N, C-alpha and C positions, 0 to 999 in steps of 0.2 A: 159399740163393737160387738159383733156376734160371737157368742161363746162357743167353744169347741165342746162337743158332746162325746161321751164314752159309754159303751154298753157295760152294765154292771149286773152280775149274777151273784146270788148267794146260794150255795149248795151245801147240803149235809152229806159229807163224804164218809165212807165206810158205814153206811146206814141204808136200810131198806124201807124206812118210814121217817117222816118228818120228826124233828126234835130228838133224833138219835145221832150217833156218830159224832163227827167233828165239823162244825160249820166253817166254811171258807168263802171268802169273796173272790170273785174273778172279774178283772177289768180288762177289756179289750182295747189295746192301743192301736188305733188306725192311723194316727198321725206320727210325728216324731216323738221319741221318748220324752216324757216330762222330766223336769228337774227332780233329782232325788229327794229334795225337801218336800216337793209336792206329792210324790209317791208315798212318802212317809205320812204326810198329813191325810191323804186319802185312807191309808190303812188305819190311822188313828180314828178317823171319822167312822169307818166301817165297824170298828170295835169288836172284831172277831180275832181269833188267835193269829190268823194269817190271811193276807190278801195276795193273790197271784196276779201279776201283770203279764199279759202275753201279747206278743207282737210278731207279725209275719216276718220270717227271715228267709234267706236264700234257699235253705234246704229243710224248711219246716217252720218252727216257731221259736222265738226266744222267750224265756220265762224268767221272771224274778219274783222273789217272795219278800214281803215286808210284814213284820208284826207291828203293833202300834208303837214299838220302841226302836226297832233296828231292822236292817236288811238281813235276811237269813241266807245261809249257804245252801240249804236244801230243805224242802218241805214236801212230805208225802201226800198228806190229805188235800192240800191245795193243788198239787199237781194232778191228782185223781179228779178233783173238781174241775180243773181247767180242761182235762181231756173229755170229761162228761159234757161240758159246755160246747166244745168244738164238735164233738161227734153227734150229740143229741140235738142241740139247738141250732148250730151253724152247719150241720150236715156235711162235715168234713170226713174224709175217708180214714178208717183205722188201718194201721196204727198211726198215732200222732207222734211226731218226733219233736222233742223240745231240746234246744241248746241252752245250757245254763252254766253258772259258775262251778257246778259239780259235774260238768261233762254232759254227754248226750243222754237224755232220758226218753223213755217211750211209754205211751199209754195205749193199750190194745183192748178193744171191745171184744168181750168173750160171750159165751152162752150164759143164759140165766141172768142177764142184766148185770154181769160182772165187768169191771174194768181192771186190767192187770197193769201194774207199774213194773217197768224194767229199770232197776236202780243199782247203784254201786254197792259192793259188799264192804262192810267195815268190820275188820277182825278186832276183837277185844283182847287185850293182854292183861295179865294179873297186875293189880295196882293197889297201892295203899289208899285208904280213904281219908280225905282231909278231916282234921279234927272237928271242924265246925259242922260238917255234914254228919259225922258220926254222932256227935252230941245232940244234933237236931232230930235224930231218928228215935221213934218210940220202940222199935224192935231192931236189933242188930242183924245184919246179913251174915250168911255163912261163907260168902266169898265175894270179892270185889274185883272188877275188871274196869278197863278204860279203853274207849275208842274215841270218837268225838265226845260221847257222853260217858258218864260213870254208869256202870252196869252192876247192880247189887242183886245178888242171888239169895233167895229164901227157900226154905224146904217145902212149903205148901201154899196153896191158894188162900187159905184162911188168913195167913200172916200178911199177904198182900192186901187183902180187903181191910184188915184191922190196922194196918200201918198208918201212922200219922207223922208229919214233919212239923217241927216248930218253925213257922214261917219267918218270924223275926230273926231267929238264929241263922237259918239257911240263906236268908237274903243278904247276909254279910259277904257271901262269896259270889263272884261274877264268873259264870261259866260260858258267857256268850261266845259262840252261838249254841253251846251245848246245854245239856241238862242232866237229870238224874233218872235213870231207868231202874225200876224195881221189878223183879220177875221171879216166877216159880212155876213148877209143873201145874197144869190145870186139872180140875176134877172132870170136866166134860170135854175139854179141848187139850191140845198138846202142851201149850203153855199160856200163861196169863202175864199181864204186866200193868204197870201204871207209869206215868211220866210227869216229872216236875221240872219247872224252869224257874230258878231263882231270879229275882228282880224283874219278873215279867208281870204284866197286868193280869194275865190269866195264869195262875201258879200251876194248877194241874191241867195238863192238856188232855182233852177228851179221848182222842185216838191219834197216835203219832206214827205216821208211816215211816219217817226217817229213823225212828228208834229201831225199827225192824231190820234195818240194814246191819245192825249189830246183833239183834236178838236171833235172827234166822240162822246165821252161821254158828252162833253159840249153841242153840238148842238142837240144830241138826247134828252136831258132834255129840252132844250129851245123849240124845235120844236115838242116834244112829238112823235118822230119817231125813229124807230130802223134801218130802211133802208134809206139811203140817197145817193145822188150824190153830189160830191164836185169838185170844180175846183180851181187849184192854178194859180194865175194870173201873173205869171212871163212872160218874153218875149217869152219863149219856150212853156209855158202853159202845163197843164196836167190834165186829168180827173181821178177821183178816185171814185170807187163804194164802199160805206162804210156800214158796219153792226155793230151794237152794240150787243155784246154777254154778257155772264156771266163772268165778270172780264177779258174779252178779247175783242179785236176789230179785225174786218176782213176788209181788205183793198184790193180791186181788181183793176187791171189795165193791160194794154197790154204792150208788149215789142217787140223791133225789134233790130236785130243784125246789128251793123255798121262795125265791124272789127273783124277778127280772125287772130291770129298770134302766134308767139313764142318769148320768151325772153330767153337769155342765160346769165348765171351768173357764 
């Protein structure tokens, strides 16, 4: 019996050179949707933080995101990677419209090799920090908020760089599909951040687009600015150009293709 083949791309998102930013896999579904168990197995085999599965729909594309463990409700870097694949490799017209569990999302090709995400705005509200997270932190935040993710605010970039979390302790809490954002004003950019996902195979996410659904409205209010530049301070690092809109956020970054291939099932 002949196996069905699917195009597979691996893209470094929010990066202008290879081995920077956040790697994402993108799988094109030309046939019927595969069983969820198979989608999860493909994501596990890809062994990157997120795999985006995209399929043509009536008014654009349908997109779903899987980590090696679960299906996610929203993923920024894999959506940027999917837009890059459709626009650069498959020569589709910009903007790309994606239909998802988090509503309609768009990727727009811009000048200077940038792709801009049109994403939902998530407002964070003041919150108490669970004891297990507080005890896992090497440095305590000056303020705590909650949207989908916990948002922990620090006074300066150095504390974000130096911060550690006790993995064994923080893995006691299940925040699926959310995580822990730590953030502070930046030295050379408007704000910096890091992102941690308890119980995930990749504990610290290199560059997290969805976290900026919360970070952008927070820092726009604090800094009284609608246009900002952000940097995520992971080992791979990534730069994001951010705009606060009306009930939406716009997050722009570059992308570069690492791998193009086929999978046969």
